[in-house]
N, C-alpha and C positions, 0 to 999 in steps of 0.2 A: 944403695941401688936396689936391693931386693925389696926393701920396704916401699920404695917409690913405685916399683912395678906392681906390687900388691895393691897399692892405693889406686893405680891406674886401671886395673882390671876389676875392681870392686864395682858392683852395680849400685846406683844411687837408691836411697830409700824412697818409698812412695809417700805422697802427701797423707797426712793423718785423716782418718775418716770422721764423720759426724755420727753422733749417737743420740737416740731419743727413746722415750717410753710411751706406750699406748695401752691403757690410759696413763696420763702423766701425773695425775693427782693422787696417787696411792692406790693400793689394792687391798681388798678385804681378805681375811683368812679363807682359804679354799677357792678364791677367785683365780682369774687368769690375767696375765699381762704379757705384752710382747716387747722385746728390745729390738729396735731397728738400728742397723748399722749401714751407713752408706759411704762408699768409696768413690774413686774417680777412674777406676779401671775395671774392665771385664775380665772374666776368667780367673778370678782371685778366690782364695780360701779365707774366709773370715773366722776370726777367733774371738770369742767373748770371754772376758776375764772378770772375776769378782774379787775385788780387793787384792789384785795382783796374782790371783791363782786361776788356772785354766778352768773354764766352766762348760762351754760348748764350742763345737766347730760346725760350720755350714759352708757348702759349696754352692752359691747361688748362680743363676744363669745371667743375671744382669749386674747392675752396680750396687744393689742393695740386698742385705741379708736380714732375715727375720729370725729371732731367737725366741720361741714361745716358752713361757713358764706357766704351767697349769697347776692347779691345786696348791696355791701359794701357802707356804708355811712361814713361821716366824723367822727361821734361819735364812729364808730367801731375801729378806731385807738386807740392803747393803749398797756399796758403791760399785758400779759396773763401768767397764771401759771395753773397747774393742779395737782390733787391728786386723790387717789383712796381709797376705803374702801370695806369691805366685804358686800355682799348683805344680809347676815344672820342677820344683826342687831347688830353685834359685835361693840364694841366701838373702836376697833383698826383701825387706818387709817394711810396712808403714810404721810410723810412730803411732803410739796408742792415742785413741781419741780422748777428748776431755771426759772426765767422769760424769756419770749421771746416777742419781740416788733413787733407789727403789724403797719406798716406805710402806709398811704393812699397817693397816688400820686397826686400831684397838677400840672395840665397841664400848669399852668401859669409860673412855674419855668423853666428856660432855662435848656436844656439837657447838661450834662457835656461831655467832650471828654476823651478818654482813649488811652494810648499808652504803648508799651512794650519795654524794653531794657534788653538784645539784642532782635532784631526784627526777627532774623532768627531762624532756628531750634536749640533748646538748648540741650546741652549734659547733661546727668545726673550728678548731683553734682555741676552744675554751679549756680551762683547767679542771680536772675531775679528781676527786678524792674518794677512794674506796676504804672504808673503815671496817676492820674485823675486831670483834670483841669476844673474848673467851672468859673462862672462869678460873684460870690458873696463871700463875706467874712463872717466870723462869722457863719460858717456852719460845719457840721460833715460829712465826706465822708465815704461811705460804699462800700466794694468790694464784688461782688457777683460772684459765680461760678455756671454755669448752671448745674442743676441736684443735687446740693448739698443742703441737708436739714439742715445743721449746720447753726447756726446764722452767718451772714456776719461779716467779720472783719471791724473795723472802726478806723478812725484816726481823731484827732482834729488838723487841720493844723493851722499855723499862718497866712497864706494868703488865696489865692483863689485856691490853688492846694494841692494835697496830694500824697505821695508816699507810696506804699505797697511793702515791700521787702519779697521775697520768697527765703531763703537761701538753698543751696544744694538741688535743685529741684530733684524730682523723677518722675517716670512715672505717679504716682497717681496725680501729680500736673497739668498734661496736661489737656486742656479743654478750653472752652469758658468763658471769664470773661467780666463783665461789672461793672460799678460803678454808684452810685447815691449819692446825698447829702441831708441832712436835716437841716433846720435852727435850731440853738440851742434854739431859743425862741419857736419853735414848733417841739418838738422831734418826733412826730408821723405823721408829714407831710413830704413827700419825693418828690424829683424831679423825672422826668421820667428817666429810666436808659440810660446810654450811649449806643452807638453802641457797639456790642461785639467785642472783640479781641481774637484771638486764640493763646494759648501757646502750642507749639508742643515740646515735649521732646523726643529726640532720645533714643530709648531703646536698650538694648542688645538683641541678638537673643532669641526668645521665644521657648524654648525647651519643649513645652507641648506635650501631647500624639498625638494630631492632627498633629502638625508640624513634630514630629518624624516619623509618618506614611507617611507624604508627602515626607520627605527625603528618607525613605526606598523605596517608590514607584519610586522616581526618580532614585535611584541607580539600581533598577531592570530594569527599562527602558533602562538605559545606558548599562547594562550588556547584555540585549537582542540585542540591536543595535550592540554591539561589536561582539557578536556571529554571527549575520547575515553578518557583514562585513568580518569576518574571513572565514566563509563558502564560501562567494562569491569569496574571493581571492584564496582559495585553490582549488576551483572547476572550475576555469576558464580554457579554453583550452590552452595547451602549444604552444608557438610560434614555427614555423618551424625552423629547424637548418640552420644557415647561410651556404653559399657555402664554405667559407674559413674554417669553422669548419669541414664540411664534408670532405674536401680535406685533412685536417690535420689528421683526424681519419683514412682515407683510407691509407695515407702514412705510418702511424704507423703500420697498420695491414700488409702492404707489407713487412716492415722491419722485422717483427717478423717471 
C-alpha cells in the first residue's frame, strides 16, 4: 500500500529535450561552439552533460538553453547530452536528450574533396549523389549542410571515399554542402571540411502573396500601356484622301 501511494504522488518525468551544435561540422582548436538544448516547458533548469558527467547548468527564460564553449581544446571533444528539471526543487526531471558529438579539427589531416552528380541544376524529384574523397582509409565520412543544426549524416566506407545519396530531392535540399572525415580510432577528431559545393534545385513557380502582387502589378502596367497605345492610335490625324478616291467620289455625285 505504501509503495502504491508513493507511485501515486510521484510527478511524471518531462519529455526529453533536443540538442544540437552550432556550428555542427566541427570546431578548430581555440575556436568557439555553442550547444543548444530545447525543452517543452518554461521555468526549467537545463543541465549539460559530457559523457555522463555534469558539464554546465543554465537557467534560461524560455524553452531553449545555450551552452557556449569558447577557446576549444582537444579535451572538449566528446559526446554531449542535456536534460532539464524544475527550479522549484521537484524531483521530476526529463530524460536525457539524444547524444550529439563535438569533433575538434586536426589541421594535420588532409582536407577531403567533394563533388555532385548531376552537377547542373537539379529538378525536383531527381536523385542526387554527393561523393567525398579523402586520402586515408579506416575513416568515417560526415556530410554537412550550411545552416543545418541537425547532426550530420555519416558513412563508414570500405575505401578512401564515400557516397551520400539524396533521393527525390526537394527545394528544402538545396544549399551548400561540405564533408569531413574522422579516424575511427579517434572519433572526436575531425579533418578540416572540404570546399563547399552548391546543390541547386529548380523549383516550381512560387505563388506567394508577394509574387501574386508582383504579377497583378505587371498586369496593370500592361493594361495601362495598352490603353495609351489605343488612345494614340485613334487620336492620330487622318491621312488626306488620295486624288483617285476624290475623283471617284466626284464622278459618283455627278451620276446621281
